[in-house]
C-alpha positions as CSV (number, residue, x, y, z in Angstrom):
1,M,13.9,1.0,-18.4
2,F,16.9,3.0,-17.1
3,G,20.2,2.7,-18.8
4,K,23.3,1.8,-16.8
5,K,24.6,5.4,-16.9
6,A,21.4,6.9,-15.5
7,G,22.0,8.7,-12.2
8,T,19.9,9.1,-9.1
9,E,19.7,12.8,-10.0
10,E,17.9,11.9,-13.2
11,L,15.4,9.8,-11.3
12,E,14.9,12.4,-8.6
13,A,14.1,15.0,-11.3
14,F,10.8,13.3,-11.8
15,Y,9.8,13.7,-8.1
16,P,11.5,17.0,-7.1
17,I,11.9,17.7,-3.4
18,R,11.0,21.1,-1.9
19,P,14.4,22.8,-1.2
20,E,13.7,23.4,2.4
21,C,13.0,19.7,2.9
22,V,16.1,18.2,1.3
23,A,18.0,17.8,4.5
24,E,15.3,16.0,6.5
25,I,14.3,13.2,4.1
26,P,15.9,9.8,3.8
27,K,18.5,9.4,1.1
28,T,17.8,7.2,-1.9
29,R,20.0,4.1,-1.5
30,F,19.5,2.1,-4.7
31,K,21.1,2.8,-8.1
32,P,18.4,3.7,-10.7
33,R,17.1,0.6,-12.2
34,G,13.7,-0.9,-13.0
35,I,10.8,0.9,-14.5
36,H,11.3,4.4,-15.8
37,P,9.0,7.0,-14.2
38,S,7.4,7.9,-17.5
39,I,5.8,4.5,-17.8
40,K,5.7,3.5,-14.1
41,G,2.0,4.2,-13.7
42,L,1.1,2.0,-16.7
43,V,3.3,-0.9,-15.4
44,W,1.7,-0.6,-11.9
45,E,-1.7,-0.9,-13.5
46,F,-0.7,-4.3,-14.9
47,L,1.1,-5.5,-11.8
48,L,-2.0,-4.6,-9.7
49,G,-4.5,-6.3,-12.0
50,C,-6.2,-3.3,-13.7
51,Y,-5.9,-5.0,-17.0
52,N,-5.7,-8.4,-18.6
53,P,-2.0,-9.1,-19.4
54,N,-3.0,-10.4,-22.8
55,S,-5.3,-7.4,-23.7
56,T,-4.9,-5.3,-26.7
57,L,-4.5,-1.5,-26.6
58,E,-8.0,-1.2,-27.9
59,D,-9.3,-3.5,-25.1
60,R,-7.5,-1.4,-22.5
61,N,-8.7,1.9,-23.9
62,Q,-12.3,0.7,-23.9
63,L,-12.1,-0.6,-20.3
64,R,-10.3,2.6,-19.2
65,Q,-13.1,4.7,-20.6
66,Q,-15.8,2.6,-18.9
67,R,-13.9,3.0,-15.6
68,R,-13.5,6.8,-16.1
69,E,-17.2,7.1,-16.6
70,R,-18.0,5.0,-13.5
71,Y,-15.7,7.2,-11.4
72,S,-17.3,10.3,-12.8
73,M,-20.7,9.0,-11.8
74,W,-19.5,8.3,-8.3
75,K,-17.8,11.7,-8.1
76,T,-21.0,13.5,-9.2
77,E,-23.0,11.5,-6.6
78,C,-20.5,12.6,-3.9
79,R,-20.5,16.2,-5.1
80,N,-24.2,16.4,-4.9
81,M,-23.9,15.6,-1.2
82,V,-20.8,17.6,-0.5
83,S,-20.2,20.5,-2.9
84,V,-16.4,20.9,-2.3
85,I,-15.7,17.5,-4.0
86,G,-14.2,18.1,-7.5
87,S,-13.8,21.9,-6.8
88,G,-10.0,21.8,-6.6
89,N,-10.3,22.5,-2.9
90,F,-10.8,20.2,0.2
91,I,-11.7,20.5,3.9
92,T,-9.8,19.9,7.1
93,T,-12.7,20.8,9.5
94,P,-15.9,18.9,10.2
95,I,-18.9,19.6,8.0
96,I,-21.5,17.8,10.2
97,T,-22.0,17.2,13.9
98,D,-22.0,13.7,15.4
99,D,-25.8,13.8,15.2
100,G,-25.8,14.8,11.5
101,Q,-26.4,18.6,11.7
102,P,-24.6,20.7,9.1
103,I,-21.7,22.8,10.2
104,E,-21.0,25.9,8.1
105,V,-17.7,25.6,6.4
106,E,-16.4,28.1,3.8
107,G,-16.4,26.7,0.3
108,C,-18.5,23.6,1.3
109,R,-22.2,23.2,1.4
110,V,-24.3,20.5,3.1
111,T,-27.8,21.5,2.5
112,S,-29.7,19.7,5.2
113,A,-29.4,17.4,8.3
114,V,-28.1,14.0,7.5
115,S,-30.1,11.0,8.9
116,D,-28.8,8.2,6.6
117,K,-26.2,6.3,8.6
118,K,-23.9,5.6,5.6
119,V,-23.9,9.2,4.4
120,A,-23.3,10.5,8.0
121,Q,-20.4,8.1,8.6
122,W,-18.8,9.2,5.3
123,M,-19.3,12.9,5.9
124,L,-17.8,12.6,9.4
125,I,-14.5,11.2,8.0
126,L,-14.0,13.7,5.2
127,H,-12.2,16.3,7.3
128,Q,-9.8,13.6,8.7
129,I,-8.9,12.7,5.1
130,G,-8.1,16.4,4.6
131,L,-5.9,16.5,7.7
132,D,-4.0,13.4,6.5
133,V,-3.7,14.8,2.9
134,V,-1.9,17.9,4.3
135,R,0.6,15.7,5.9
136,T,1.1,13.3,3.0
137,D,4.5,13.4,1.2
138,R,4.8,17.1,2.0
139,A,8.5,17.2,1.2
140,L,7.6,16.6,-2.5
141,A,7.2,19.7,-4.7
142,F,4.2,18.0,-6.3
143,Y,2.0,18.7,-3.3
144,E,3.0,22.4,-3.1
145,D,0.1,22.7,-5.6
146,K,-3.2,22.7,-3.7
147,A,-4.9,21.2,-6.8
148,N,-2.8,18.1,-6.4
149,Q,-3.7,17.8,-2.7
150,A,-7.3,18.2,-3.7
151,K,-6.9,15.4,-6.3
152,L,-5.6,13.1,-3.5
153,W,-8.5,14.1,-1.3
154,D,-11.0,13.5,-4.0
155,V,-9.7,10.0,-4.7
156,L,-9.6,9.0,-1.0
157,S,-13.0,10.6,-0.3
158,I,-14.7,8.8,-3.2
159,Y,-13.0,5.5,-2.4
160,S,-14.3,5.8,1.2
161,W,-17.8,6.3,-0.2
162,V,-17.6,3.3,-2.5
163,D,-16.0,1.0,0.0
164,D,-18.3,1.7,2.9
165,D,-17.3,-1.5,4.6
166,I,-13.7,-0.4,5.4
167,G,-14.2,3.3,4.5
168,Y,-11.1,5.4,5.2
169,V,-8.4,4.6,7.7
170,Q,-5.3,6.6,8.3
171,G,-2.4,5.2,6.2
172,M,-4.5,4.8,3.0
173,N,-3.2,8.3,2.1
174,D,0.4,6.9,2.0
175,I,-0.7,4.1,-0.3
176,C,-2.7,6.3,-2.6
177,S,-0.3,9.2,-3.0
178,P,2.1,7.6,-5.5
179,M,-0.8,6.6,-7.7
180,V,-2.0,10.2,-7.8
181,I,1.6,11.3,-8.7
182,L,2.2,8.6,-11.3
183,L,-1.1,8.7,-13.1
184,E,-2.2,12.1,-14.4
185,N,-5.8,11.2,-14.9
186,E,-7.6,11.2,-11.5
187,A,-9.9,8.3,-12.4
188,D,-7.0,6.2,-13.5
189,A,-5.3,6.9,-10.2
190,F,-8.5,5.9,-8.4
191,W,-8.7,2.5,-10.1
192,C,-5.0,1.8,-9.6
193,F,-5.5,2.6,-5.9
194,E,-8.7,0.5,-5.8
195,R,-6.8,-2.5,-7.1
196,A,-4.0,-2.0,-4.6
197,M,-6.6,-1.9,-1.9
198,R,-7.9,-5.2,-3.0
199,R,-4.8,-6.8,-1.6
200,L,-4.3,-4.4,1.2
201,R,-7.7,-3.4,2.5
202,E,-7.9,-6.1,5.2
203,N,-4.8,-4.5,6.7
204,F,-7.0,-1.5,7.5
205,R,-10.0,-3.4,9.0
206,C,-10.1,-2.4,12.6
207,S,-12.5,-3.0,15.4
208,T,-12.6,-2.6,19.2
209,T,-11.1,-6.1,19.6
210,S,-8.7,-6.4,16.7
211,I,-6.4,-4.6,14.2
212,G,-6.4,-5.3,10.5
213,V,-2.8,-6.5,10.2
214,Q,-3.2,-8.9,13.2
215,S,-3.4,-12.0,10.9
216,Q,-0.2,-11.0,9.1
217,L,1.5,-10.3,12.5
218,G,0.5,-13.8,13.5
219,T,2.2,-15.1,10.3
220,L,5.3,-13.0,11.1
221,S,5.4,-14.6,14.6
222,Q,5.3,-18.1,13.1
223,V,8.0,-17.2,10.5
224,I,10.4,-15.9,13.2
225,K,9.5,-18.8,15.5
226,T,10.4,-21.2,12.8
227,V,13.5,-19.6,11.3
228,D,15.0,-18.0,14.4
229,P,13.6,-19.6,17.6
230,Q,16.1,-17.7,19.8
231,L,15.0,-14.3,18.6
232,H,11.3,-15.2,18.9
233,K,11.8,-16.4,22.5
234,H,13.6,-13.2,23.4
235,L,10.8,-11.1,21.9
236,E,8.2,-13.2,23.8
237,D,10.1,-12.6,27.0
238,L,9.9,-8.9,26.3
239,D,6.1,-9.2,25.8
240,G,6.6,-8.6,22.1
241,G,5.4,-12.0,20.9
242,E,2.5,-10.4,19.1
243,Y,4.9,-8.3,17.0
244,L,2.9,-5.1,17.3
245,F,6.1,-3.1,16.8
246,A,5.9,-4.2,13.1
247,F,2.4,-2.8,12.7
248,R,3.3,0.3,10.7
249,M,5.7,-1.5,8.3
250,L,3.0,-3.9,7.3
251,M,0.2,-1.4,7.3
252,V,1.7,1.1,4.8
253,L,4.3,-1.2,3.1
254,F,7.4,0.5,4.5
255,R,6.5,4.0,3.3
256,R,8.0,5.5,6.4
257,E,11.1,3.3,6.4
258,F,12.2,4.1,2.8
259,S,12.7,7.3,0.8
260,F,9.9,8.0,-1.6
261,L,12.0,6.7,-4.6
262,D,13.0,3.5,-2.8
263,A,9.4,2.9,-1.7
264,L,8.3,3.0,-5.3
265,Y,11.0,0.6,-6.3
266,L,10.3,-1.7,-3.4
267,W,6.6,-1.8,-4.2
268,E,7.0,-2.7,-7.8
269,V,9.6,-5.4,-7.0
270,M,7.2,-6.8,-4.4
271,W,4.3,-6.8,-6.8
272,A,6.3,-8.4,-9.5
273,M,7.5,-11.1,-7.1
274,E,3.9,-11.7,-6.0
275,Y,2.4,-11.4,-9.5
276,N,-0.4,-13.7,-10.5
277,P,-1.3,-13.7,-14.2
278,N,-5.0,-14.5,-13.3
279,I,-5.3,-11.5,-11.0
280,F,-7.3,-9.4,-13.5
281,W,-9.9,-12.2,-14.0
282,S,-10.1,-13.0,-10.3
283,Y,-11.1,-9.3,-9.6
284,E,-13.4,-9.0,-12.6
285,Q,-15.0,-12.4,-12.0
286,P,-14.7,-13.3,-8.3
287,D,-15.8,-16.9,-8.9
288,G,-13.5,-17.3,-11.9
289,A,-9.8,-17.9,-12.1
290,S,-8.0,-18.7,-8.9
291,D,-4.9,-20.5,-7.7
292,S,-6.9,-23.4,-6.4
293,N,-6.0,-25.4,-9.5
294,Y,-2.2,-25.1,-8.9
295,G,-1.9,-28.9,-9.2
296,Q,-2.7,-28.6,-12.9
297,L,-0.2,-25.8,-13.6
298,N,2.6,-26.8,-15.9
299,Q,6.1,-25.2,-15.9
300,K,5.2,-22.8,-18.7
301,M,2.2,-21.5,-16.8
302,L,4.2,-21.3,-13.6
303,K,6.8,-19.1,-15.2
304,Q,4.2,-16.4,-15.7
305,Y,3.9,-16.1,-11.9
306,G,6.3,-13.9,-9.8
307,K,9.1,-15.7,-7.9
308,F,7.4,-15.4,-4.5
309,Q,4.0,-16.6,-5.7
310,R,5.5,-19.4,-7.8
311,K,7.3,-20.8,-4.7
312,N,4.0,-20.7,-2.8
313,L,2.3,-22.6,-5.6
314,E,5.0,-25.2,-6.0
315,T,5.1,-26.0,-2.2
316,G,1.3,-25.8,-1.8
317,Y,1.6,-23.1,0.8
318,A,-1.6,-21.2,0.2
319,D,-2.0,-19.0,3.4
320,K,-3.4,-15.7,2.2
321,N,-1.5,-13.9,5.0
322,N,1.7,-15.3,3.6
323,A,2.5,-11.9,1.9
324,L,6.0,-10.9,0.8
325,A,5.7,-8.0,3.2
326,V,5.7,-10.4,6.1
327,F,9.0,-11.9,5.0
328,L,10.4,-8.4,4.4
329,V,9.7,-7.5,8.0
330,A,11.2,-10.8,9.0
331,S,14.4,-10.0,7.0
332,V,14.6,-6.6,8.8
333,L,14.4,-8.4,12.2
334,E,17.0,-10.9,11.1
335,T,19.4,-8.1,10.1
336,K,19.0,-6.6,13.6
337,N,19.1,-10.1,15.3
338,K,22.3,-9.7,17.3
339,Q,21.6,-6.1,18.4
340,I,18.1,-7.0,19.6
341,L,19.3,-10.1,21.5
342,K,22.2,-8.1,23.1
343,E,20.6,-4.7,23.7
344,A,16.9,-5.0,23.9
345,K,15.7,-5.1,27.5
346,G,12.2,-4.0,26.7
347,L,9.9,-3.3,23.8
348,D,10.9,0.3,23.7
349,D,14.4,-0.8,22.9
350,V,13.1,-3.0,20.0
351,V,11.2,-0.1,18.6
352,S,14.3,2.1,18.9
353,I,16.5,-0.4,17.2
354,L,14.1,-0.9,14.3
355,G,13.6,2.9,14.2
356,D,17.3,3.3,13.3
357,I,16.6,1.5,10.0
358,T,14.5,4.4,8.7
359,G,16.2,5.7,5.6
360,N,18.9,3.1,5.8
361,L,17.3,0.1,4.2
362,D,18.3,-1.1,0.7
363,A,15.1,-2.1,-1.1
364,K,16.7,-4.6,-3.5
365,K,18.7,-6.3,-0.7
366,A,15.7,-6.5,1.5
367,C,13.7,-8.3,-1.2
368,Q,16.5,-10.7,-1.8
369,E,16.8,-11.5,1.9
370,A,13.0,-11.9,2.1
371,L,13.1,-14.6,-0.6
372,K,15.9,-16.5,1.2
373,L,13.8,-16.4,4.4
374,Q,10.7,-17.7,2.5
375,N,12.8,-20.7,1.2
376,K,14.1,-21.4,4.7
377,Y,10.6,-21.1,6.3
378,L,8.9,-23.3,3.7
379,K,11.5,-26.0,4.2
380,K,11.0,-26.0,7.9
381,A,7.3,-25.2,8.3
382,K,4.5,-27.8,8.2
383,R,2.4,-27.3,5.2
384,P,-1.3,-26.9,5.8
């Protein structure tokens, strides 16, 4: 943990900014507090359910080794198909045509035409991952090293191979990047990202008829309609009742609205508030522990849950789309309530007003306001 005298400069020293980018990035707004960068990765692993909270160091080392071996196996499998994986390099141009014919790319070898649909879909997205990697957190000195960019590309490429249902969607790079920075071992970064995606992956499920975050946008609509009917009606009158203007905030958890440091702080506060002590077992044994038995939870057990999740359990509000991120967006809208009602004559105005918050949000205050809104909503909403 940080001491009271620790300064923002001490914190920023762990994530140095490229000198030429200092002027263009959002300023860090919160005073250093919370988890020290040297142990942040380990804490995130617990918050995201990588390990049993009651495990011993020996238990964790054993599981960590098993996971590293599994990642290595997947990486070898991918490298046998696309030689550049694991080479310290990555691609930004296509390596096969739409009909599966190899395209000659320097430093990358695809030996024959690809007929397998899964393999072809995976290979077709690899250059897009590379293009997104080049744009990811480019103000950070960490990514001046091409080997670090390649590490991010490897993790995302292998994840998209393993999770062929969702695959890779733009925005996953923003979620993965902090894990790659915080966890030195690539396999550990992969598993931390994989656990984060367990809770976020549906945000990225897109089809010709729907977007992944649509269900959360629907919940956001209900929250604003319940706590601020006037604002909701105004947004509806502007054809904004589907709240699509909040798409990006929910998709990548405010990465674009906060500085890098504030985003890390916001995430760990969110994950702590949403914490479920059974999360590890629910991931390891999908039919095992769940919150369906909340009626039997005693006060001692409830105290192990984060504040946000505990309130959901106590009130019986079990909607899976009832994520803290939804209430964070709602709190942002509430802070701009008067301005939107007075100045917004169309959706472009709403987008512009919300765009002004970029770099000007206080992560701690936003979470506090989100909890207040949750309380207000749960008191007014009809329980399912």
